C-alpha positions as a Markdown table, in Angstrom:
| # | Residue | x | y | z |
|---|---|---|---|---|
| 1 | Met | 24.6 | 23.7 | -23.0 |
| 2 | His | 25.1 | 26.9 | -20.9 |
| 3 | Ser | 27.1 | 30.0 | -20.9 |
| 4 | Gly | 30.4 | 29.5 | -19.1 |
| 5 | Lys | 31.6 | 26.8 | -16.8 |
| 6 | Met | 29.4 | 26.1 | -13.7 |
| 7 | Lys | 31.4 | 25.9 | -10.6 |
| 8 | Lys | 30.1 | 23.1 | -8.4 |
| 9 | Lys | 31.2 | 24.9 | -5.2 |
| 10 | Asn | 29.0 | 27.9 | -6.1 |
| 11 | Arg | 25.7 | 27.3 | -4.1 |
| 12 | Ala | 23.9 | 30.4 | -5.2 |
| 13 | Pro | 20.9 | 29.9 | -7.6 |
| 14 | Arg | 22.1 | 30.1 | -11.2 |
| 15 | Lys | 20.3 | 30.3 | -14.6 |
| 16 | Ile | 21.5 | 28.0 | -17.3 |
| 17 | Glu | 20.5 | 26.9 | -20.8 |
| 18 | Leu | 19.9 | 23.2 | -20.9 |
| 19 | Lys | 19.0 | 20.5 | -23.5 |
| 20 | Ile | 16.8 | 17.8 | -22.2 |
| 21 | Asp | 17.9 | 14.2 | -23.1 |
| 22 | Ala | 15.7 | 11.8 | -21.1 |
| 23 | Ile | 13.1 | 11.3 | -18.4 |
| 24 | Gly | 14.2 | 9.6 | -15.2 |
| 25 | Ser | 12.5 | 8.1 | -12.1 |
| 26 | Glu | 9.4 | 9.9 | -10.7 |
| 27 | Gly | 8.9 | 11.4 | -14.2 |
| 28 | Ile | 11.5 | 14.1 | -13.9 |
| 29 | Ala | 13.4 | 15.2 | -17.0 |
| 30 | Ile | 17.2 | 15.0 | -17.3 |
| 31 | Gly | 19.7 | 17.2 | -18.9 |
| 32 | Arg | 23.5 | 17.6 | -18.6 |
| 33 | Thr | 25.6 | 20.7 | -18.4 |
| 34 | Asp | 28.7 | 21.2 | -20.6 |
| 35 | Asp | 30.9 | 20.0 | -17.7 |
| 36 | Gly | 28.9 | 16.8 | -17.4 |
| 37 | Met | 26.8 | 17.5 | -14.3 |
| 38 | Thr | 23.4 | 15.8 | -14.4 |
| 39 | Val | 20.5 | 18.2 | -13.9 |
| 40 | Phe | 16.9 | 17.1 | -12.9 |
| 41 | Ile | 14.0 | 19.3 | -13.9 |
| 42 | Lys | 10.2 | 18.9 | -13.8 |
| 43 | Tyr | 7.8 | 19.7 | -16.7 |
| 44 | Ala | 10.4 | 19.4 | -19.5 |
| 45 | Ala | 10.3 | 17.1 | -22.5 |
| 46 | Pro | 13.1 | 15.2 | -24.2 |
| 47 | Gly | 14.4 | 17.4 | -27.0 |
| 48 | Asp | 13.5 | 20.6 | -25.3 |
| 49 | Ile | 16.0 | 23.4 | -25.0 |
| 50 | Val | 15.1 | 25.3 | -21.9 |
| 51 | Glu | 16.1 | 28.1 | -19.6 |
| 52 | Ala | 16.3 | 26.8 | -16.0 |
| 53 | Glu | 17.4 | 27.9 | -12.6 |
| 54 | Ile | 19.5 | 25.5 | -10.5 |
| 55 | Tyr | 18.4 | 25.8 | -6.9 |
| 56 | Arg | 20.0 | 22.8 | -5.3 |
| 57 | Trp | 23.4 | 21.1 | -5.7 |
| 58 | Lys | 24.2 | 17.6 | -4.7 |
| 59 | Lys | 27.5 | 15.7 | -5.0 |
| 60 | Asn | 26.7 | 14.2 | -8.4 |
| 61 | Tyr | 23.8 | 16.1 | -9.7 |
| 62 | Ala | 21.8 | 19.3 | -9.4 |
| 63 | Glu | 18.0 | 20.2 | -9.3 |
| 64 | Ala | 16.5 | 23.0 | -11.3 |
| 65 | Arg | 13.2 | 24.7 | -12.0 |
| 66 | Leu | 11.9 | 25.4 | -15.5 |
| 67 | Leu | 11.8 | 29.1 | -16.3 |
| 68 | Arg | 10.9 | 28.9 | -20.0 |
| 69 | Val | 11.1 | 26.7 | -23.1 |
| 70 | Ile | 13.4 | 28.2 | -25.6 |
| 71 | Val | 13.0 | 25.6 | -28.3 |
| 72 | Pro | 10.2 | 23.1 | -27.8 |
| 73 | Ser | 10.6 | 19.4 | -28.5 |
| 74 | Leu | 8.5 | 17.9 | -31.3 |
| 75 | Glu | 7.2 | 15.6 | -28.6 |
| 76 | Arg | 5.8 | 18.4 | -26.5 |
| 77 | Thr | 2.0 | 19.2 | -26.6 |
| 78 | Met | -0.1 | 21.9 | -24.9 |
| 79 | Pro | -1.4 | 20.8 | -21.5 |
| 80 | Arg | -5.2 | 20.8 | -21.3 |
| 81 | Cys | -5.6 | 21.6 | -17.6 |
| 82 | Glu | -5.4 | 25.1 | -16.2 |
| 83 | His | -3.9 | 23.7 | -13.0 |
| 84 | Tyr | -1.0 | 22.0 | -14.8 |
| 85 | Gly | 2.4 | 22.7 | -13.3 |
| 86 | Val | 0.9 | 23.6 | -9.9 |
| 87 | Cys | -1.4 | 20.7 | -8.9 |
| 88 | Gly | 1.3 | 18.1 | -9.6 |
| 89 | Gly | -1.2 | 15.4 | -10.2 |
| 90 | Cys | -0.9 | 15.1 | -14.0 |
| 91 | Ser | 2.7 | 16.2 | -14.5 |
| 92 | Trp | 3.1 | 14.6 | -18.0 |
| 93 | Gln | 0.3 | 16.5 | -19.7 |
| 94 | His | 3.0 | 18.3 | -21.8 |
| 95 | Leu | 4.0 | 15.0 | -23.4 |
| 96 | His | 2.2 | 13.4 | -26.3 |
| 97 | Tyr | 0.5 | 10.2 | -25.0 |
| 98 | Pro | 2.5 | 7.7 | -27.1 |
| 99 | Leu | 5.7 | 9.3 | -25.7 |
| 100 | Gln | 4.4 | 9.0 | -22.1 |
| 101 | Cys | 4.0 | 5.2 | -22.7 |
| 102 | Glu | 7.4 | 4.9 | -24.3 |
| 103 | Trp | 9.1 | 6.4 | -21.3 |
| 104 | Lys | 7.0 | 4.4 | -18.8 |
| 105 | Arg | 8.2 | 1.2 | -20.5 |
| 106 | Arg | 11.8 | 2.5 | -20.4 |
| 107 | His | 11.4 | 3.1 | -16.7 |
| 108 | Val | 10.4 | -0.5 | -16.2 |
| 109 | Glu | 13.4 | -1.7 | -18.2 |
| 110 | Asp | 15.7 | 0.7 | -16.2 |
| 111 | Cys | 14.4 | -0.5 | -12.8 |
| 112 | Phe | 15.1 | -4.2 | -13.7 |
| 113 | Phe | 18.2 | -4.1 | -15.9 |
| 114 | Arg | 20.2 | -1.1 | -14.4 |
| 115 | Met | 19.0 | -0.6 | -10.9 |
| 116 | Ala | 18.2 | -4.1 | -9.6 |
| 117 | Lys | 20.4 | -6.0 | -12.1 |
| 118 | Val | 17.6 | -8.5 | -12.8 |
| 119 | Ser | 17.5 | -10.3 | -16.1 |
| 120 | Val | 14.1 | -10.6 | -17.9 |
| 121 | Asp | 13.3 | -12.8 | -20.8 |
| 122 | Ile | 11.0 | -10.3 | -22.4 |
| 123 | Ile | 9.5 | -6.9 | -21.5 |
| 124 | Glu | 6.4 | -6.6 | -23.7 |
| 125 | Pro | 5.0 | -3.4 | -25.3 |
| 126 | Ile | 2.9 | -1.3 | -23.0 |
| 127 | Lys | -0.8 | -1.8 | -23.0 |
| 128 | Glu | -2.0 | 1.7 | -23.7 |
| 129 | Ala | -5.3 | 3.3 | -22.3 |
| 130 | Glu | -8.0 | 4.1 | -24.8 |
| 131 | Asn | -9.4 | 7.0 | -22.7 |
| 132 | Ile | -6.8 | 9.4 | -21.4 |
| 133 | Tyr | -9.2 | 11.9 | -19.9 |
| 134 | Asn | -12.2 | 11.6 | -17.6 |
| 135 | Tyr | -11.1 | 8.1 | -16.7 |
| 136 | Arg | -10.9 | 8.0 | -12.9 |
| 137 | Asn | -13.7 | 6.4 | -11.0 |
| 138 | Lys | -12.5 | 7.9 | -7.7 |
| 139 | Met | -11.1 | 11.3 | -6.7 |
| 140 | Glu | -10.2 | 12.6 | -3.3 |
| 141 | Phe | -10.3 | 16.4 | -2.7 |
| 142 | Ser | -9.2 | 18.2 | 0.4 |
| 143 | Phe | -10.6 | 21.3 | 2.1 |
| 144 | Gly | -7.9 | 23.7 | 3.3 |
| 145 | Ala | -7.7 | 26.7 | 5.6 |
| 146 | Ser | -4.6 | 27.9 | 3.7 |
| 147 | Arg | -5.2 | 28.3 | 0.0 |
| 148 | Trp | -2.2 | 28.1 | -2.4 |
| 149 | Met | -2.0 | 31.4 | -4.4 |
| 150 | Thr | -0.9 | 30.9 | -8.0 |
| 151 | Asp | 1.4 | 33.4 | -9.6 |
| 152 | Glu | -1.5 | 34.5 | -11.8 |
| 153 | Glu | -3.7 | 35.1 | -8.8 |
| 154 | Ile | -1.0 | 37.1 | -7.0 |
| 155 | Lys | -0.4 | 39.3 | -10.1 |
| 156 | Ser | -4.1 | 39.9 | -10.7 |
| 157 | Gly | -4.4 | 42.0 | -7.6 |
| 158 | Glu | -7.8 | 40.6 | -6.9 |
| 159 | Asn | -9.1 | 40.1 | -3.3 |
| 160 | Ile | -9.1 | 36.3 | -3.0 |
| 161 | Glu | -10.2 | 34.5 | 0.1 |
| 162 | Cys | -7.1 | 32.7 | 1.4 |
| 163 | Asp | -8.7 | 30.7 | 4.2 |
| 164 | Phe | -10.8 | 28.5 | 2.0 |
| 165 | Ala | -9.8 | 26.0 | -0.7 |
| 166 | Leu | -11.3 | 22.8 | -2.1 |
| 167 | Gly | -9.0 | 20.9 | -4.3 |
| 168 | Leu | -5.6 | 19.1 | -4.1 |
| 169 | His | -2.6 | 19.5 | -2.0 |
| 170 | Val | 0.3 | 21.3 | -3.6 |
| 171 | Pro | 3.3 | 18.8 | -3.9 |
| 172 | Gly | 5.5 | 19.0 | -0.8 |
| 173 | Arg | 3.1 | 21.2 | 1.2 |
| 174 | Tyr | 0.8 | 19.3 | 3.5 |
| 175 | Asp | -0.7 | 22.6 | 4.7 |
| 176 | Lys | -1.5 | 24.2 | 1.3 |
| 177 | Val | -4.4 | 23.3 | -0.9 |
| 178 | Leu | -4.8 | 24.4 | -4.5 |
| 179 | Asp | -8.4 | 25.4 | -5.3 |
| 180 | Ile | -9.4 | 23.1 | -8.2 |
| 181 | Lys | -12.1 | 24.4 | -10.5 |
| 182 | Arg | -12.0 | 21.5 | -13.0 |
| 183 | Cys | -10.2 | 18.2 | -13.0 |
| 184 | His | -9.8 | 16.7 | -16.5 |
| 185 | Ile | -9.2 | 13.1 | -15.3 |
| 186 | Gln | -12.6 | 12.9 | -13.5 |
| 187 | Ser | -16.1 | 13.2 | -15.1 |
| 188 | Glu | -17.6 | 16.6 | -15.9 |
| 189 | Tyr | -20.5 | 15.6 | -13.6 |
| 190 | Gly | -18.0 | 15.3 | -10.8 |
| 191 | Asn | -16.6 | 18.7 | -11.5 |
| 192 | Asn | -20.1 | 20.2 | -11.3 |
| 193 | Ile | -20.7 | 18.5 | -8.0 |
| 194 | Leu | -17.4 | 19.9 | -6.7 |
| 195 | Thr | -18.4 | 23.4 | -7.7 |
| 196 | Thr | -21.8 | 23.1 | -6.0 |
| 197 | Ile | -20.2 | 21.9 | -2.7 |
| 198 | Arg | -17.6 | 24.7 | -2.9 |
| 199 | Glu | -20.1 | 27.4 | -3.4 |
| 200 | Met | -22.4 | 26.3 | -0.6 |
| 201 | Ser | -19.6 | 25.7 | 1.9 |
| 202 | Gln | -18.5 | 29.3 | 1.4 |
| 203 | Lys | -22.1 | 30.6 | 1.6 |
| 204 | Ile | -22.8 | 28.7 | 4.8 |
| 205 | Gly | -19.5 | 29.9 | 6.2 |
| 206 | Cys | -18.1 | 26.5 | 7.4 |
| 207 | Glu | -14.4 | 26.5 | 8.5 |
| 208 | Cys | -12.0 | 24.4 | 6.5 |
| 209 | Tyr | -9.7 | 22.0 | 8.3 |
| 210 | Asn | -6.4 | 23.5 | 9.3 |
| 211 | Ala | -3.6 | 21.0 | 9.0 |
| 212 | Lys | -1.4 | 22.9 | 11.4 |
| 213 | Thr | -3.8 | 23.6 | 14.2 |
| 214 | His | -6.2 | 20.7 | 13.5 |
| 215 | Glu | -9.2 | 23.0 | 13.8 |
| 216 | Gly | -12.0 | 23.5 | 11.4 |
| 217 | Phe | -15.0 | 21.4 | 10.2 |
| 218 | Leu | -14.6 | 20.5 | 6.5 |
| 219 | Arg | -12.0 | 18.0 | 5.6 |
| 220 | Asn | -12.5 | 16.1 | 2.3 |
| 221 | Val | -14.8 | 15.4 | -0.6 |
| 222 | Val | -14.5 | 12.0 | -2.2 |
| 223 | Leu | -16.3 | 11.2 | -5.4 |
| 224 | Arg | -16.8 | 7.6 | -6.5 |
| 225 | Thr | -18.6 | 6.3 | -9.7 |
| 226 | Gly | -19.8 | 2.9 | -10.6 |
| 227 | Asp | -22.3 | 1.4 | -13.1 |
| 228 | Gly | -24.1 | 4.6 | -14.0 |
| 229 | Glu | -24.1 | 5.8 | -10.4 |
| 230 | Met | -22.1 | 8.2 | -8.2 |
| 231 | Met | -21.4 | 8.5 | -4.5 |
| 232 | Val | -20.4 | 11.7 | -2.8 |
| 233 | Ile | -18.6 | 11.4 | 0.5 |
| 234 | Val | -18.1 | 14.5 | 2.6 |
| 235 | Val | -15.6 | 14.0 | 5.4 |
| 236 | Thr | -15.7 | 16.4 | 8.4 |
| 237 | Lys | -14.9 | 16.7 | 12.0 |
| 238 | Ser | -17.7 | 16.3 | 14.5 |
| 239 | Pro | -20.0 | 19.3 | 14.2 |
| 240 | Val | -19.6 | 22.0 | 16.8 |
| 241 | His | -21.0 | 25.3 | 15.4 |
| 242 | Glu | -24.4 | 26.0 | 14.0 |
| 243 | Ser | -22.9 | 26.4 | 10.5 |
| 244 | Asp | -21.6 | 22.8 | 10.7 |
| 245 | Asn | -25.1 | 21.5 | 11.3 |
| 246 | Cys | -26.4 | 23.7 | 8.6 |
| 247 | Met | -23.9 | 22.1 | 6.2 |
| 248 | Ile | -25.0 | 18.6 | 7.1 |
| 249 | Ser | -28.7 | 19.6 | 6.8 |
| 250 | Trp | -28.0 | 21.1 | 3.3 |
| 251 | Leu | -26.4 | 17.9 | 2.2 |
| 252 | Ala | -29.5 | 15.9 | 3.3 |
| 253 | Asn | -32.0 | 18.3 | 1.7 |
| 254 | Glu | -31.1 | 21.0 | -0.8 |
| 255 | Phe | -28.0 | 19.2 | -2.2 |
| 256 | His | -30.1 | 16.0 | -2.6 |
| 257 | Asn | -32.7 | 17.9 | -4.5 |
| 258 | Ile | -30.1 | 19.3 | -6.9 |
| 259 | Tyr | -28.6 | 15.8 | -7.4 |
| 260 | Pro | -31.4 | 13.4 | -6.6 |
| 261 | Asn | -29.7 | 10.4 | -8.2 |
| 262 | Ile | -26.5 | 10.3 | -6.3 |
| 263 | Gln | -25.6 | 8.7 | -3.0 |
| 264 | Ile | -24.7 | 11.0 | -0.2 |
| 265 | Ile | -22.4 | 9.9 | 2.6 |
| 266 | His | -21.3 | 11.9 | 5.7 |
| 267 | Ala | -18.1 | 10.6 | 7.4 |
| 268 | Ile | -16.7 | 11.9 | 10.6 |
| 269 | Asn | -12.9 | 11.9 | 11.1 |
| 270 | Asp | -11.8 | 13.5 | 14.4 |
| 271 | Ser | -8.3 | 12.0 | 14.2 |
| 272 | Leu | -5.1 | 13.7 | 13.2 |
| 273 | Ser | -4.7 | 11.5 | 10.2 |
| 274 | Pro | -4.9 | 13.3 | 6.9 |
| 275 | Val | -6.3 | 10.2 | 5.1 |
| 276 | Ala | -9.8 | 10.6 | 3.7 |
| 277 | Ser | -11.7 | 8.2 | 5.9 |
| 278 | Gly | -14.0 | 8.2 | 8.9 |
| 279 | Leu | -17.1 | 6.9 | 10.6 |
| 280 | Val | -19.7 | 6.5 | 7.9 |
| 281 | Arg | -23.3 | 7.7 | 8.0 |
| 282 | Val | -25.4 | 7.1 | 4.9 |
| 283 | Ile | -27.6 | 10.1 | 4.2 |
| 284 | His | -29.0 | 9.0 | 0.9 |
| 285 | Gly | -28.5 | 5.7 | -1.0 |
| 286 | Lys | -27.4 | 2.2 | -0.3 |
| 287 | Gly | -24.0 | 3.0 | 1.0 |
| 288 | Phe | -22.0 | 1.5 | -1.8 |
| 289 | Val | -21.5 | 1.7 | -5.6 |
| 290 | Thr | -21.5 | -1.3 | -8.0 |
| 291 | Glu | -19.0 | -1.9 | -10.7 |
| 292 | Thr | -19.4 | -4.8 | -13.3 |
| 293 | Ile | -16.0 | -6.3 | -14.3 |
| 294 | Glu | -15.8 | -9.5 | -16.4 |
| 295 | Ser | -19.5 | -10.2 | -15.7 |
| 296 | Ile | -18.9 | -10.0 | -11.9 |
| 297 | Lys | -20.7 | -7.3 | -9.9 |
| 298 | Phe | -18.5 | -5.6 | -7.3 |
| 299 | Arg | -19.8 | -3.8 | -4.3 |
| 300 | Ile | -17.5 | -0.9 | -3.4 |
| 301 | Ser | -17.9 | 0.8 | 0.0 |
| 302 | Pro | -17.0 | 4.5 | 0.5 |
| 303 | Phe | -13.3 | 3.9 | 1.5 |
| 304 | Ser | -12.6 | 0.5 | 0.0 |
| 305 | Phe | -9.7 | 0.1 | -2.5 |
| 306 | Phe | -10.7 | -0.5 | -6.1 |
| 307 | Gln | -8.8 | 0.1 | -9.3 |
| 308 | Thr | -9.4 | 3.7 | -10.3 |
| 309 | Asn | -9.4 | 3.3 | -14.1 |
| 310 | Thr | -12.5 | 1.3 | -14.9 |
| 311 | Asn | -12.1 | 1.5 | -18.7 |
| 312 | Gln | -8.7 | -0.2 | -18.5 |
| 313 | Ile | -9.5 | -2.9 | -15.9 |
| 314 | Ala | -10.4 | -5.4 | -18.6 |
| 315 | Asn | -6.9 | -5.0 | -20.2 |
| 316 | Phe | -5.4 | -5.2 | -16.8 |
| 317 | Leu | -7.1 | -8.5 | -15.8 |
| 318 | Asn | -6.6 | -10.1 | -19.2 |
| 319 | Ser | -2.9 | -9.3 | -19.0 |
| 320 | Ile | -2.7 | -11.1 | -15.6 |
| 321 | Phe | -4.5 | -14.1 | -17.1 |
| 322 | Glu | -2.2 | -14.2 | -20.1 |
| 323 | Ile | 1.1 | -13.4 | -18.4 |
| 324 | Gly | 0.3 | -15.9 | -15.6 |
| 325 | Asn | -1.1 | -18.5 | -18.0 |
| 326 | Ile | -4.0 | -18.9 | -15.5 |
| 327 | Gly | -6.3 | -21.9 | -16.0 |
| 328 | Asn | -4.9 | -25.2 | -14.7 |
| 329 | Glu | -4.1 | -24.3 | -11.1 |
| 330 | Asn | -5.7 | -26.1 | -8.1 |
| 331 | Ile | -4.8 | -23.5 | -5.5 |
| 332 | Ile | -4.1 | -19.8 | -6.1 |
| 333 | Trp | -3.2 | -17.2 | -3.4 |
| 334 | Asp | -4.1 | -13.6 | -4.1 |
| 335 | Leu | -2.1 | -11.5 | -1.6 |
| 336 | Tyr | -3.0 | -7.8 | -1.0 |
| 337 | Cys | -6.3 | -8.7 | -2.7 |
| 338 | Gly | -8.4 | -5.5 | -1.9 |
| 339 | Ala | -12.1 | -6.1 | -2.6 |
| 340 | Gly | -11.3 | -9.1 | -4.8 |
| 341 | Thr | -10.8 | -7.2 | -8.1 |
| 342 | Ile | -8.4 | -9.9 | -9.3 |
| 343 | Thr | -9.4 | -12.7 | -7.0 |
| 344 | Leu | -13.0 | -13.2 | -8.2 |
| 345 | Pro | -12.3 | -13.0 | -12.0 |
| 346 | Ile | -9.5 | -15.6 | -11.5 |
| 347 | Ser | -11.9 | -17.9 | -9.6 |
| 348 | Gln | -13.9 | -18.2 | -12.8 |
| 349 | Lys | -10.8 | -19.3 | -14.7 |
| 350 | Ile | -9.9 | -22.3 | -12.6 |
| 351 | Lys | -11.7 | -25.3 | -11.2 |
| 352 | Gly | -9.7 | -25.1 | -8.0 |
| 353 | Arg | -9.7 | -22.7 | -5.0 |
| 354 | Val | -8.6 | -19.1 | -4.6 |
| 355 | Val | -7.5 | -17.6 | -1.3 |
| 356 | Gly | -7.6 | -13.8 | -1.0 |
| 357 | Ile | -5.8 | -12.0 | 1.8 |
| 358 | Glu | -6.1 | -8.3 | 2.6 |
| 359 | Met | -5.5 | -6.1 | 5.8 |
| 360 | Asn | -8.2 | -3.5 | 5.1 |
| 361 | Glu | -11.4 | -4.8 | 6.9 |
| 362 | Ser | -13.8 | -2.7 | 4.7 |
| 363 | Ser | -12.3 | -4.2 | 1.5 |
| 364 | Val | -12.5 | -7.8 | 2.9 |
| 365 | Leu | -16.2 | -7.3 | 3.9 |
| 366 | Asp | -16.8 | -6.0 | 0.3 |
| 367 | Ala | -14.9 | -9.0 | -1.1 |
| 368 | Arg | -17.0 | -11.5 | 0.9 |
| 369 | Ala | -20.2 | -9.7 | -0.1 |
| 370 | Asn | -19.1 | -9.8 | -3.7 |
| 371 | Thr | -18.5 | -13.5 | -3.5 |
| 372 | Met | -22.0 | -14.2 | -2.1 |
| 373 | Asn | -23.7 | -11.8 | -4.5 |
| 374 | Asn | -22.1 | -13.4 | -7.5 |
| 375 | Asn | -22.7 | -17.0 | -6.2 |
| 376 | Ile | -19.0 | -17.8 | -6.3 |
| 377 | Asp | -18.2 | -20.8 | -4.1 |
| 378 | Asn | -14.5 | -21.5 | -4.7 |
| 379 | Val | -13.1 | -18.3 | -3.0 |
| 380 | Glu | -12.3 | -17.5 | 0.6 |
| 381 | Phe | -11.0 | -14.2 | 2.1 |
| 382 | Tyr | -9.0 | -13.5 | 5.2 |
| 383 | Cys | -8.4 | -10.1 | 6.9 |
| 384 | Met | -4.8 | -10.0 | 8.0 |
| 385 | Asp | -1.6 | -7.9 | 7.8 |
| 386 | Leu | 0.8 | -9.9 | 5.7 |
| 387 | His | 3.7 | -8.0 | 7.2 |
| 388 | Arg | 3.1 | -9.5 | 10.7 |
| 389 | Thr | 4.6 | -12.8 | 11.9 |
| 390 | Glu | 1.3 | -14.2 | 13.1 |
| 391 | Ser | -0.2 | -13.8 | 9.6 |
| 392 | Leu | 2.7 | -15.8 | 8.1 |
| 393 | Glu | 1.9 | -18.5 | 10.6 |
| 394 | His | -1.6 | -18.6 | 9.2 |
| 395 | Leu | -0.3 | -19.0 | 5.7 |
| 396 | Lys | 1.6 | -22.1 | 6.8 |
| 397 | Gly | -1.7 | -23.7 | 7.6 |
| 398 | Leu | -3.0 | -23.2 | 4.1 |
| 399 | Pro | -2.5 | -25.7 | 1.2 |
| 400 | Asn | 0.6 | -24.8 | -0.8 |
| 401 | Pro | -0.4 | -22.8 | -3.9 |
| 402 | Asp | 0.3 | -23.6 | -7.6 |
| 403 | Cys | 0.5 | -19.8 | -8.2 |
| 404 | Val | 0.8 | -16.8 | -5.9 |
| 405 | Ile | -0.4 | -13.4 | -7.1 |
| 406 | Val | 1.0 | -10.4 | -5.2 |
| 407 | Asp | -0.2 | -6.8 | -5.6 |
| 408 | Pro | 1.5 | -4.9 | -2.8 |
| 409 | Pro | 1.4 | -1.2 | -2.0 |
| 410 | Arg | 4.1 | 1.0 | -3.5 |
| 411 | Ala | 6.6 | 0.1 | -0.7 |
| 412 | Gly | 6.7 | -3.5 | -2.0 |
| 413 | Val | 6.5 | -6.9 | -0.4 |
| 414 | His | 7.7 | -7.2 | 3.2 |
| 415 | His | 11.0 | -9.2 | 3.6 |
| 416 | Arg | 9.3 | -11.8 | 5.8 |
| 417 | Leu | 6.7 | -12.6 | 3.1 |
| 418 | Leu | 9.5 | -12.8 | 0.5 |
| 419 | Glu | 11.3 | -15.3 | 2.7 |
| 420 | His | 8.1 | -17.3 | 3.1 |
| 421 | Leu | 7.6 | -17.5 | -0.7 |
| 422 | Leu | 11.1 | -18.7 | -1.1 |
| 423 | Ala | 10.5 | -21.3 | 1.5 |
| 424 | Ile | 7.3 | -22.7 | 0.1 |
| 425 | Met | 8.4 | -22.3 | -3.6 |
| 426 | Pro | 5.2 | -22.0 | -5.6 |
| 427 | Pro | 5.8 | -23.0 | -9.2 |
| 428 | Lys | 5.0 | -19.4 | -10.3 |
| 429 | Ile | 4.5 | -15.9 | -8.9 |
| 430 | Val | 2.6 | -13.2 | -10.7 |
| 431 | Tyr | 3.9 | -9.9 | -9.2 |
| 432 | Ile | 1.8 | -6.8 | -9.9 |
| 433 | Ser | 3.1 | -3.4 | -8.9 |
| 434 | Cys | 2.5 | 0.3 | -9.4 |
| 435 | Asn | 6.1 | 0.9 | -8.5 |
| 436 | Pro | 8.6 | -0.9 | -10.8 |
| 437 | Ala | 11.5 | 0.1 | -8.6 |
| 438 | Thr | 10.3 | -1.9 | -5.5 |
| 439 | Gln | 9.0 | -4.6 | -7.8 |
| 440 | Ala | 12.5 | -5.0 | -9.3 |
| 441 | Arg | 14.1 | -4.9 | -5.9 |
| 442 | Asp | 11.9 | -7.7 | -4.7 |
| 443 | Cys | 12.4 | -9.8 | -7.8 |
| 444 | Ala | 16.2 | -9.5 | -7.2 |
| 445 | Ile | 15.6 | -11.2 | -3.8 |
| 446 | Leu | 13.4 | -13.8 | -5.4 |
| 447 | Ala | 16.0 | -14.4 | -8.1 |
| 448 | Glu | 17.6 | -16.9 | -5.6 |
| 449 | Lys | 15.0 | -19.4 | -6.9 |
| 450 | Tyr | 13.0 | -17.6 | -9.6 |
| 451 | Lys | 13.5 | -16.4 | -13.1 |
| 452 | Val | 11.5 | -13.4 | -14.4 |
| 453 | Arg | 10.0 | -14.6 | -17.7 |
| 454 | Arg | 7.7 | -11.8 | -18.9 |
| 455 | Ile | 6.7 | -8.3 | -17.9 |
| 456 | Arg | 3.8 | -6.4 | -19.4 |
| 457 | Pro | 3.3 | -2.8 | -18.4 |
| 458 | Val | -0.3 | -1.6 | -18.4 |
| 459 | Asp | -1.0 | 2.1 | -18.3 |
| 460 | Met | -3.7 | 2.7 | -15.7 |
| 461 | Phe | -2.7 | 6.3 | -15.1 |
| 462 | Pro | -2.4 | 8.5 | -18.2 |
| 463 | His | -0.6 | 11.9 | -17.8 |
| 464 | Thr | 1.3 | 10.6 | -14.8 |
| 465 | Phe | 4.6 | 8.7 | -14.6 |
| 466 | His | 2.9 | 5.9 | -12.8 |
| 467 | Ile | 2.6 | 2.5 | -14.4 |
| 468 | Glu | 1.2 | -1.0 | -13.5 |
| 469 | Ser | 3.8 | -3.6 | -14.2 |
| 470 | Ile | 2.8 | -7.3 | -14.3 |
| 471 | Ala | 5.7 | -9.8 | -14.0 |
| 472 | Leu | 5.7 | -13.6 | -14.3 |
| 473 | Leu | 8.3 | -15.4 | -12.1 |
| 474 | Glu | 8.8 | -19.1 | -12.6 |
| 475 | Leu | 10.6 | -21.4 | -10.2 |
| 476 | Ile | 14.0 | -22.4 | -11.5 |
| 477 | Glu | 14.3 | -26.2 | -11.8 |
| 478 | Ser | 17.1 | -27.5 | -9.6 |
């Protein structure tokens, strides 16, 4: 609803009153004007009546920003985090958790049925998370030489240091960092550590990395937890100034005295890449954390990939076992296997052999160490890029699998690998994805020879629109 007809040719910002009907892709709410134009708006809930300002017109839709909630939906709740609406990381905090899960499942359905036109025998109820706060075992924070000023900070009139921030990047701004005091999806212990590092960095006077000029010393703080242990990784450029060396010395001495039971890693990244990584130097500790999953102990190095929600991993793995009906296979391939989070538990379910393939060398080294440390003898890991032709040639030399598990990045499976799977025709494929849109797209390609039998969504990321989707594809009998 809104006052008056909105002229689509009018490109000036315009305030409207809007009722929210649904939530679309990327977790953005949807409403429609009286003349039928679709409007996308963040931070609104189905059932809300809101005042919004349209700031961008497209041919068939418009984008708006939320000004205020006139009549709140019964499904709306008060966000816990003070950074909600600016950080962008937990953009669904205003939705009751059961509603979050309902819309995540609807998103999976929409991707398969409407967008990709793929039929599915059954999409199961979502496997909800038991812990919806303090659940992440890894958080990456950035230092920034250009701090994002919130509306409240600007209105306060206080003199705030703008060339220092330690927190998360503001959505859409690679150069702006929101200073995060407390993150509710990591542990409170992690928040205390972040505060300590922030205060000492400012006291010592180290310069934060400037994403535009590529100058400055401090780049990232990465916090990882495991079985009752924590690792702190401070990523910097190579030290140049006296203050830089003072910071490194503080980490090795005073910081270690404050937090004697945590591991401390210093990583140097002189590249232009914004990714939190670098040449690792262990200051204190063994250089990896350990996580026990399904009685298997996993070694996790500073920058290795591992599922970020430890509390939900058991549900995640059990869903893979159940959906895939794992147990009678002789050969299983686990493609994009990371440090073997899926590979090693599956190796304990079958009498045959499991092959894990991953392009990240650090993850493969961890996977091999995990295999040895757990005395597992029916798994082998290869480090290779599955999107390269020579890697597919290597696959041709392996015994054909009874089942292939794929857990690709958000972009999905490369077309060459999809063609290879269609050529070798394994009896079943278990496709795991954190992006149902690309998963559905790839399943549409595989539909030439495969039928999607079951999908089970598993919520690994409460308060976000992200969802893990586990799909079973079975070869169609000719």
